N, C-alpha and C positions, 0 to 999 in steps of 0.2 A: 501212103505213109503220113502225108500232111493231114489227111482227113482223120486218121487215127489219133494224131496229136491233138487236133481240135476237139475230137470227141472226149479224149481224156481230160482236157482242160475244162470242157463244159460239165463233165461229170463231177470234177473236183469243185467247180463253182457251186453246183447244186448241193453237194455235201456241206460246203461251208455255209451255205445259206440256212442250213438246218441246225447250226451250232446251238448247243445248250449246255448248261453247267449241271453235271450230275450231282446227286447227293443233296441233303437238306441245307438251306441257308440258315446260318446260325443266328439265334437270338436267345436271350436268357428266358427260359421257360416261365410262363405266367404263374404257374403253381410253385415256383422255386421258393424256398424259405426266405430268401433275401427280400421278397416282396411282401412278407407278412406285415400287416399294419401295426401289430403290437410290438414290432421290433424297430419302428421308425420314430417313436416318440421320445419324450424327455427322459433323461437318465437320473436326474437329481432326486427323483422319488425313491430311488434305491439306496440313498446314502445321505449323510449329513456332512456339513462343512465342504460342500462342493457347489459349483455354479455351472449353469448351462452356457458356457462360453467356449469358443473354439480352442482345441488343444494345440498348443504351440509345437512346432516341429522340434525346436531345441528346448524341450521341456526342462532339461537339467539346469538351464540357466535361471530357472525360477529360484534355485537355491542361492543365487548371487554369491557363488564361491569360485573365485578365479582359479584356485588350485584344481578344483573339480573340472572346470572348463578346460584346463590344460590337459588333464588326464584323458578326457574324452577326445580332444583334438588329436593327441598323439596316438591313441588307440585307433581312431579312424584312419590314420595314415599308415600304421604298421601292423595291424592285426592280421594274423595268418588266415583266419576264417574269411575275412573280407577279401583277401588276395585270392582265395579259392573261389569265392563268389564272383569276383571280377573275371577270373579265367573262364568260369562256366558261362558268364554273360557274353564274353568275346566269342566263345565257341558257338553259342546259340545265334549270335548275329551273323557269324560266318555261314551257318546253316541257312539263314534267311537269304543271304546273297547267293548261295548255291541253288536254292529253290527258285529265286528270281531269274537266274541264268539258264534254268532248264528249258528245253524246247527252243523255238526260234531258230536263228541261223547257227549253223555249225559248218566246219570245213576241215579239210585234211590234205596232206601231201604224202604221196607214196613214191618211193624211189628204190629200185633194186636191180641187181645184175647177177647173173649166174652162168656157169658153164653147163649147158643143158643138152641132154639126149632125150628128144621127144620120141614117143611111140608112133611108128608109122601107121599101124592099124587104127590108132585113135583118130587119124585123119583119113581112114579108108584107103591107105596106100599099102601095096604089097611089099614094097621094098623098105629098107632101113633108111630113116631120116638122118642126115649128117649131123654130127655134133657141132654146136655153134655157141657163141657168146651172146646171150640174150639179155636185153635190158627192158625195164618197165618203169615208166615215169607217168604219174597221174595226179591230177588235182581234182578234188571233189568238194562240192558245197551243197548244203540242203537246208531246207526250212521246215521244221516240224510244226504242224498246226495243232493247237490245243482244241480240237474239234468238240470234245465233250467236257471241257473244263477240268480235266484231271490235274493238269499242271497248276491251274488256278487254285484248286483245293489244296494241293500240296504247299503252295505258297502261303495260303491262309493258315494251314497247320503250323508251318515253320514260324510265321510271325506270332501266332498265339503262344507257341512254345517259348519264343524269345521274351514275350511279355511275362510269361509265368516265371522264367528264369530271373528277369528283372525283379519281380515281386519276391522271389526267394532271396535275392541279394538284399532287398529292403528288410526282409525279416531278419537276416543275419546282422544287419546294421542296428536295428532297434534292440535286438537281443544283446549285442555287444555293449551298447550304451547302458542298458539296464544292468548288465554284469559289472561294468566299471563303477557305476554309482553304488551298486550293492557292495562291492568289495571295499570301496573307499569308506562307505558308511560303517562297514564292519571294523575297519581299522580305527576310525574315530570313536565308535562305541566301545571297543575293547579298552582303549586308553582312558576314556571317561569313567567307565565302570571300574577299572582297576584303581583309579585314584580314590574313588569312594570306598572300595573294598579295603584299600590300605589304611584309610582313615578309620574305618570300622575295626580293623585289626588292631590299630594303635589304641583305640578306646577300650577294646576288650583286654588288651595287655595291661592297661592301667587298672581296669577293674579287678583283674586277677591279682595284681600286686597288692591292691588295697585289701582284698579279702584275705590274702595271706598274712598281711600285717595285723588285721583284726583277729585272725586265728591265733597268731603268736601272742597277742595281748589278752587272749582268753575271752574274746568277744565273738567268736565264730567257731565253726567246727570243720573237720576235714572234708566232709561231704560237699560243703559249699565251695571249698577250694578245688576239689576234683571236678565239680560241675563247671566251674569257671575255666579251668585249664582245658577241659574237653572242648568247650565252646571256642577257646582261643586256637586250639590245634585244628579244629574243624574249619575255621575261617582261614587259617594259614594254608591248609591243604587245598583250598579252593583258588588260591592265588595263581598258580601256573596256567589255569585255563584261560585267563585273560591274555596272557602273553601268547599262548597258542593261537587264540582267535586273532590276535593282532598279526602274528606271523602268517597265518593262513590268508588273511586279507591282502597282505603285501605280496605274498607269492602269487595270489590270484591276479593282482594288478600286473605283476611282472610278466605273467604268461599272456595276459590280454594285450599288453603294450609291446610284447616281444623285446623286453629290456630287462637287464639285471635290476635287482631291488635297489642297489645304490645309485642307479641312474634315473629313478623316478623323480618327479618334480620335488623341489626342496620343500621340506616340511610335511611330506605325506605320511611318513612313519610316525611323526610326533603329533599328528592331528588329535585333539582331545575334545573338540566341540562338534557335536553331531550336526550335520547339515540339515537346515530347516527351511521350509517354505512358508513365508510370512504372508500368505494370502489364501483365499479359498481355492481349492483345486478346480481348474477348468476341465470339464468332462464332455462337453458337446451334447449331441443327441444320438439316438440309435441309427438314423439314416446316415449321418456323417461318419459314425463309427464303422459301419459296414463298407463305406467307400474308402475309408482311411486304412483299415487293417490290411497289410500286404498279404497275409495268408488267405484272406477272402478273395482278393484279386488274383492270387495265384491259382486257387481252385477254380475260379470262374474262367480264367484263361486256359486251364487244362481242359475244361469242358468244351471250350471253343475249338481247341486243337483236336479233341476226339471227334467232335461233330464234323470237322473238315476231313478227318481221316475216313469217314463213311464215303464221302465223295471220291477220295483217292481209291479206295477199294472198289467202289462201283465203276470207276473209270477203267479199271483193269479188265472189265468185261467187254469193252468196246475196242475197235481197231485203232491203231495209230496211223495218221495220215501225214505224209511229208511229200515235198516236191524238191527235186534236186537236179544237179547237173554235174557232169564229169568231163574232163578234157585230159587226154594223155597220149602217149606214144609207146607202143610195144613192138619189139622186133629185135633183129640183130643189131648189136651195139653200133656198128658202122653205119646202119641205115636209120637210126633214131632221128626223128624229126622230118623224115621224108614222107611224101604223101601216102605211100603204101603202108606206113607204120602208124599213122595218126588215127586217133579215134575220139569220138565225143558222144555225149548222150544227154538227154533232158526229158524229164517227165515225172509224173506222180508215183508215189510208192505207198502201198497199203500193207501194213503188217498187223496180223490178227491171230492171236492165240485163242482158239475156240474155248469158251468158258467150260470148265469142268466143275464137278461138285465142290472141289476145294476152293475155286474162285468165289463161288457164291457163299461158301462158309466164311471166307474172309470178310465179306460184307456183313454177315450176321455177327461176326466177332467184333467188328468195329461198332456196330449198333449196340451190342452188349457193353462194350467199353464205355460208350457214351452214357448209357444208363448208370453205370458204376461211377462215372465222373460226376454226374448230376447228384447222385446220392452223397458222394464225398463233398461236393460243394455245399449241399444242404447241411451236412454234418459240421463243416467248418463254420458256417454261419451260426448254427445253434451253439457251437462251442464258444464262438466269439461273444455272443450275448451272455452265455453262462459265466464265462471268465470275468466279464465286465461287471455283471450284477453281483457275483460273488465277491469280487474285489471291492466294490463299493460297500457291500454289507460288512465285510471284515474291517475295512478302513473305519467305517462308522462305529463299529463295536470297539475297536482298539482305541479310538479317540475317546469314547465314553469311559472306558477303563482308565485311560491315562488321566483324564480330567478328574475322575474320582480319586485317583492316587495323589494328584497334585493337591486336592483339597485335604486329603489325609496328611500330606507333607506339611501343609501350612499349620494344621492342628498340632502335629508333632513338634514343629519348630516353636510354636507358641508355648507348648508344654515344657519344652527344653529351656526356653528363655525364662519362664516363670520359676522352674525348679532351680535354675542357676541363681536367680535373684534371691530365692529363699535360702540357698546355700550360703550366699555372701552375707545374708542377714543372720545366719546361724539358725535358721528355722528348718533346714533340711540337711541331710548328711551328704558327704562327698560321693558316697556310693549311689545315692538316689540321683545326684546330679549326673554322674556318669551313665547311669542306666537310661535316664531321659534323653541324654545326648546320643547314646547308642541307638535308642529307638528311632530318633529322628534320622540318624544315618542309615538305618535299615530301610526306612521308608524312602529316603533319597535314592537308595540303590534300586528299589522297586520302580520308582519314577524313571530312573535312567534306563532300566530295562524296558519299560513301557514305551519310552520315547524311541528306543531302537526298533521296537516292533512296529510303531507307527511309521517310522521312516522306511522300513522294509516294505510295509504295506503300501505306502505311496509309490514305491518303485514298481511293485507288482501291478498296481492299478494303472500306472502310465504304460506299462508293458501291455496290459490287456486292452488299453485304449488305442494302442498302435501308434503312439506318438514317437517321432524321431526319424522315421524313414524319409520324410520330406527333404531333410538336409542332404541326402544322397543325390537329389536331382541336380544340385549345383555342381556336383563333382563328375558328372558324366553326361553323355547325350541322353536325350529323351527316349523312352522306350517306344517301340512301334505301337501305333494306336490300334484298338480293336477294329 
């Protein structure tokens, strides 16, 4: 008996000496798109009015607008999407703890009592065994060895999934910030453009009244009056859309902050000056971009998890090795604890389900999933570069258009001032003065609309650059490292 125990122990030691971790060790593939040299360089070549400087995590503070800062702060504290992301992250971290606790030591206690009629023949007895009160008390403990690294790969997969969930939470955070800035900009732009439209409507009303007086004095005809009235009605019909845009922005902010509109920071609904960044936009470089964007990190961590799952599936082909001990007492209740009822045991245990075709198919399935995760990772990287380059090109184009309209606005203002001086000197009619002023107002409206487009393009660009997720690092614990 003693020799058998020694032999089992020696055999177990021999098995443990041959421990290896099944499945491939993870590393980012050399041919992955993230390593492409043309994605690592300067981004400023793709746009104007930008600088190759680090993108700040709190990029919205570049607007230097305390009200906007407060909106973002409140949204980060109360937004429902972030609450969902936080719950998902807590769940993923719990799964890491579960994976870390798998294997190793485990134990249990068993206690039971029953009125029992045993079969005599089961004990090779010809007579009936008496009915008795039988008890069973036992304590077991065992240690499972991760002989082939299956549990280690499972832990790696759980940690990688937790990192991917952290990256998804970062994506939710930067998307939220961009949505808040966009909604606030929409409110300010609607108020600003409505003021200009009201001024234009007032000028058109004056022009219509003047043309009517000229017609009544015999110096005009009905066609001119009708044309002017049509223009006035057209401008008036366009007014409600500004209020609708303003209300839509406020309702969007209400949803993002999970607060009623009347509880938004003071002055939000009356904002009439578009938030502006009074400096060149910092965009960094391509290498930093790919490290900063959370969707790229999420895809890379998913690839790591899928790679670890190959090891988990491969490990299922091999046996589980554990060593355990049990101590207990089984017998008639009145005799429990006496020498004739006590029992104990110690030794190794090998459990092995002989691999079938389905077991090996699961390995091939994991390998295919890894190839799919790599393709997805490459696609996310390519999309990140595309979004950034497109955002830079659009931003540059909108800036050029805005600057051209500003130049036209200056010319229209100069023309309006000159016509007004001619009118005061009696060298131009009042109608000509009104028309010059209305032209200037129309160009002002185009400039206001162009400024709104530039502001929205800035937001889209910062979203493409992945700025904003860093702020979340100070609000929670660090994610698990790759």
